Structures are given as C-alpha cells and as structure tokens.
C-alpha positions in Angstrom: -9.1 24.1 -30.4 -7.7 24.4 -26.9 -6.2 21.6 -25.0 -8.1 20.9 -21.7 -6.2 21.6 -18.5 -4.9 18.7 -16.4 -7.0 17.8 -13.4 -6.2 19.4 -10.1 -4.5 16.3 -8.7 -2.0 16.2 -11.7 -1.3 19.9 -11.1 -0.7 19.3 -7.3 1.6 16.3 -8.1 3.6 18.4 -10.5 4.7 20.6 -7.6 6.2 17.5 -6.0 7.8 15.6 -8.9 9.9 17.2 -11.6 7.4 17.1 -14.4 4.9 19.5 -16.0 1.2 19.1 -15.1 0.3 17.8 -18.6 3.1 15.3 -18.4 2.0 14.2 -15.0 -1.6 13.8 -16.3 -0.4 11.7 -19.2 1.7 9.5 -16.9 -1.3 9.1 -14.6 -3.5 8.1 -17.6 -0.9 5.5 -18.7 -0.2 4.1 -15.2 -3.7 4.1 -13.9 -4.6 0.9 -12.1 -8.3 0.0 -11.9 -7.6 -2.0 -8.7 -6.9 1.4 -6.9 -9.8 3.3 -8.6 -12.7 2.6 -6.2 -15.1 4.8 -4.4 -14.5 4.3 -0.7 -16.6 2.8 1.0 -18.7 2.4 -2.1 -22.4 2.6 -2.6 -24.5 -0.3 -1.5 -21.7 -1.9 0.6 -22.2 -4.2 3.5 -20.4 -5.2 6.6 -17.3 -7.1 5.2 -17.2 -10.9 5.5 -14.4 -13.4 5.4 -15.4 -14.4 1.9 -15.1 -10.7 0.8 -11.7 -10.5 2.5 -10.5 -13.7 0.8 -11.7 -12.5 -2.6 -10.0 -9.1 -2.1 -6.8 -10.7 -1.1 -6.7 -12.9 -4.2 -7.3 -10.0 -6.5 -4.4 -8.0 -4.8 -2.1 -11.0 -4.9 -2.8 -11.4 -8.6 -2.1 -7.7 -9.3 1.2 -7.8 -7.4 2.3 -11.0 -9.2 1.6 -9.3 -12.6 3.4 -6.1 -11.6 6.4 -7.9 -10.2 6.7 -9.9 -13.4 6.8 -6.6 -15.4 10.0 -5.6 -13.6 11.2 -2.1 -14.4 8.3 -1.8 -16.9 5.8 -2.1 -14.0 3.7 1.1 -13.5 4.1 0.6 -9.8 7.8 0.6 -10.1 7.8 3.6 -12.4 5.4 5.6 -10.1 7.5 5.0 -7.0 10.8 5.9 -8.8 9.2 9.2 -10.0 7.6 10.0 -6.6 10.8 9.3 -4.6 13.3 10.7 -7.0 15.6 7.9 -5.8 18.2 6.5 -8.2 17.9 3.0 -6.8 15.0 1.3 -5.1 14.4 -2.3 -3.9 10.8 -3.6 -4.3 9.9 -6.0 -1.5 7.1 -7.8 -3.4 7.3 -10.8 -1.1 6.8 -8.6 2.0 3.8 -6.9 0.3 2.2 -10.3 -0.5 2.8 -11.4 3.1 1.0 -8.3 4.4 -1.9 -9.0 2.0 -2.1 -12.7 3.1 -2.0 -11.6 6.8 -4.5 -8.8 6.5 -7.3 -9.1 9.0 -10.4 -7.4 10.3 -10.5 -5.4 13.5 -14.0 -6.2 14.8 -13.6 -4.7 18.3 -11.7 -1.4 17.7 -8.6 -2.9 19.2 -6.3 -1.4 16.6 -8.2 1.9 15.9 -11.4 3.6 16.5 -12.0 3.7 12.7 -13.4 7.3 12.8 -11.1 8.6 10.0 -10.2 5.5 7.9 -11.3 2.0 7.0 -7.9 0.3 6.8 -4.4 0.9 8.0 -0.9 -0.5 8.1 0.3 -0.8 11.7 3.2 -2.4 13.6 6.1 -1.8 15.8 8.3 -1.0 12.8 7.8 -0.6 9.0 9.5 -3.9 8.5 7.0 -5.9 10.6 3.8 -4.0 9.9 0.4 -5.6 9.2 -2.8 -4.6 7.5 -5.9 -4.1 9.5 -9.3 -3.3 8.1 -12.4 -2.0 10.0 -14.7 -5.0 10.2 -17.8 -3.2 11.4 -18.4 -0.5 8.7 -20.1 -1.2 5.4 -17.9 -1.4 2.3 -18.1 -2.9 -1.2 -15.8 -5.7 -2.4 -14.3 -3.3 -4.9 -13.5 -0.8 -2.1 -12.2 -3.5 0.2 -9.8 -4.7 -2.6 -8.6 -1.1 -3.2 -8.0 -0.5 0.5 -6.0 -3.7 0.9 -4.0 -2.9 -2.3 -3.3 0.7 -1.0 -2.2 -0.5 2.4 0.1 -3.2 0.9 1.8 -0.7 -1.3 3.1 1.0 1.9 6.7 -0.1 2.6 7.0 -1.9 -0.8 9.7 0.4 -2.2 12.8 0.9 -0.2 15.9 3.0 -0.8 19.2 1.3 -1.6 21.4 4.1 -0.2 22.6 4.5 3.4 20.1 5.7 6.0 16.4 4.9 6.5 15.4 2.6 3.7 11.7 3.4 4.0 10.0 6.1 2.0 7.9 8.6 3.8 4.1 8.0 3.8 3.7 11.2 1.8 6.1 10.0 -0.9 4.3 6.6 -1.0 1.0 8.5 -1.4 2.4 10.5 -4.3 3.4 7.2 -6.0 -0.1 5.8 -5.4 -1.7 9.0 -6.7 0.3 8.5 -9.9 -1.3 5.1 -10.2 -4.8 6.6 -9.9 -5.5 6.1 -6.2 -8.4 8.6 -5.6 -8.2 8.3 -1.8 -5.5 11.0 -1.7 -7.3 14.1 -2.7 -6.1 15.9 0.5 -2.4 15.1 -0.4 -1.3 18.7 -1.0 -2.8 21.5 1.1 
C-alpha cells in the first residue's frame, strides 16, 4: 500500500522549516490545538456580545495557563522554536494573557474598516499592542475564541539574542500553522 501524501500546508511549511513534508505533517498532527481549529467566521454566527467575548477570553486564558505549565514540552513552545530556528526564545505568557484580558470590540470602525479580517493586534509598538475584534460582523463563539488565541500568540515568543527581539509576523504564522491554525492558507505564495 502507498502512504498518503502530506497536505499542501505541510508541504509549504517544509520549504520554510528544516524538515521533510511528512515530518512536518506528523508534527502538525501531534501539536494540533483544537482552540485554533475553527472555521472563520463560522456557520450560524451572530454579532458578538460581551458574554461571548468573556467566554472566549476565559478559554484562551485556560489554554495559555496549560501551555505555560508544560514548559519546553508545550506544543506552542516547540512550534515557535521550529518556525523561528532560534536557539533561545523567551515566552512572554504574562503579556499574552494581558492582551487577552484587554481584548475589545471595535464597534465603530475606529481601529480598522474590517474588510479583510475580523481581529488584529495593533499598537504603537509590539511591546504595547492590544487585540481588537470587529464587533459588527457575525461570528461563532468558537471562531471568536480562535481569533483571540491567534492574535494573542503574536509577540509571545521573543529572541534572546541582540537585535530586534520580536519574530516577524510571517514566522509567527508558520508557528501557528504548525499548531493547526487554518487561517493561514495564503501563507506561502
């Protein structure tokens, strides 16, 4: 019998990280996090409410607490190490939790027009960014939770060497794709 080929996303990631496509697919299978596996915006969604936001925040905070407790065994940690190729990273779990707690809706298109996305991390610098979510477009609770988790993973991992400590958005997206984030199908053109 023949072995099935790895999915296109694993093949694309294998061009970026030093692993064969089948190895990447196996890592993606082992590291997959259901909190990131949501259809965006999801079928049957509704305009998000404060109760939905609070519920989504709680789920993401629980996820981060569990991943932080796993230390170097955390799939998040492993994915960002592989994606970045860095020998040493610092994971700012407290900062990620702060971004989650402070996440808010943009109801008046003051942050963005929301034509291309439903959530974003924005701020004067990476160190002081906040999470904003479109408050006017329909979304499911599962999708909202996934969006907040995705945005809070930005700026989580930081280089320990001299220079800019922040990973590029593309590198962060490779790490998230390794965790099963389906939002990133356009990652490699």
